[in-house]
C-alpha positions in Angstrom: 7.3 13.6 -26.7 9.6 11.6 -24.6 12.0 8.8 -25.6 12.8 5.3 -24.4 16.0 6.7 -22.8 13.8 9.2 -20.9 11.9 6.3 -19.3 15.2 4.6 -18.5 16.5 7.7 -16.7 13.2 8.3 -14.9 12.3 11.5 -16.8 9.1 9.9 -18.3 6.7 7.0 -17.6 4.6 4.9 -20.0 1.3 3.5 -18.9 -0.7 0.6 -20.4 -4.3 0.6 -19.1 -7.8 -0.8 -19.4 -6.5 -4.3 -20.0 -9.5 -6.6 -19.9 -9.8 -9.6 -17.6 -12.6 -12.1 -17.4 -13.1 -13.4 -13.8 -9.5 -12.6 -13.0 -8.0 -14.2 -16.2 -6.8 -12.3 -19.1 -9.3 -12.0 -21.9 -6.7 -12.2 -24.8 -4.4 -14.7 -26.5 -1.6 -12.1 -26.8 -1.2 -8.5 -25.6 0.8 -6.4 -27.9 1.8 -3.1 -26.3 3.7 -0.3 -28.0 5.7 2.6 -26.7 5.7 5.5 -29.2 8.5 8.0 -28.8 10.9 10.3 -30.8 12.7 7.3 -32.2 9.6 5.4 -33.5 7.6 2.5 -32.2 8.9 -0.1 -29.6 6.8 -3.3 -29.7 6.3 -5.7 -26.9 4.2 -8.9 -26.7 3.1 -11.3 -24.0 0.8 -14.2 -24.1 -2.3 -14.2 -21.9 -1.0 -17.4 -20.4 2.4 -15.9 -19.5 0.8 -12.8 -18.2 -1.6 -14.8 -16.0 1.4 -16.7 -14.5 3.5 -13.6 -14.0 0.7 -11.8 -12.3 -0.3 -14.8 -10.2 3.3 -15.2 -9.0 3.7 -11.4 -8.4 6.4 -11.3 -11.1 4.7 -8.7 -13.5 6.1 -5.4 -12.2 3.7 -2.9 -10.9 0.6 -4.7 -12.2 -2.6 -3.2 -10.8 -5.8 -5.3 -11.3 -8.2 -2.3 -11.3 -8.6 0.5 -13.8 -11.9 2.4 -14.3 -13.9 -0.3 -12.5 -14.9 -0.5 -8.9 -14.6 -4.3 -9.2 -11.1 -5.7 -9.0 -10.1 -8.2 -11.6 -12.1 -6.7 -14.5 -9.7 -4.0 -15.9 -6.0 -3.7 -15.2 -3.1 -1.5 -15.9 0.7 -1.2 -15.5 3.2 1.6 -15.7 6.5 1.3 -17.6 9.1 3.1 -15.5 12.8 3.4 -14.9 12.5 0.7 -12.3 10.9 -1.9 -14.6 11.7 -1.0 -18.2 14.6 -3.5 -18.3 12.2 -6.3 -17.3 9.9 -5.4 -20.2 12.9 -5.2 -22.6 14.3 -8.6 -21.4 10.9 -10.4 -21.2 8.5 -9.0 -23.8 10.4 -6.8 -26.3 9.9 -7.7 -30.0 11.6 -4.9 -32.0 11.7 -1.2 -32.7 10.5 0.4 -35.9 11.9 3.8 -36.8 9.8 6.7 -37.9 11.6 6.5 -41.3 10.4 2.9 -41.7 6.9 3.8 -40.5 6.7 6.6 -43.1 7.8 4.1 -45.8 5.2 1.5 -44.7 2.5 4.2 -44.5 2.9 5.0 -48.3 1.1 1.7 -49.0 -1.9 2.5 -46.8 -5.0 3.6 -48.7 -6.9 6.6 -47.3 -10.0 5.7 -49.3 -12.8 4.5 -47.0 -13.6 0.8 -47.1 -16.7 0.1 -49.2 -19.0 -2.5 -47.8 -21.2 -4.5 -50.1 
């Protein structure tokens, strides 16, 4: 497993893929994407409106409007690399959650299956 610093130094790449579009517009209110690494979870968020503007104005780094579809504009993807990680950190970063905190949070999660009435 890599780390955020590995992305920053070019030793690893993250990839967010299969992001849904509807006729070229993003089919979500907010996109939350998470990089999971040795240090924990690094959370990022962008609104569909902001993403539409960034993509339209060619300001979303390395956006590709095709993924798993022969039709452009239906599924998209973007890598997170050494060349664009700072943009994601400056523009969309929310916070990081350590594995210790995740383990503490997970103690309150029930493993029992949900019963439907």
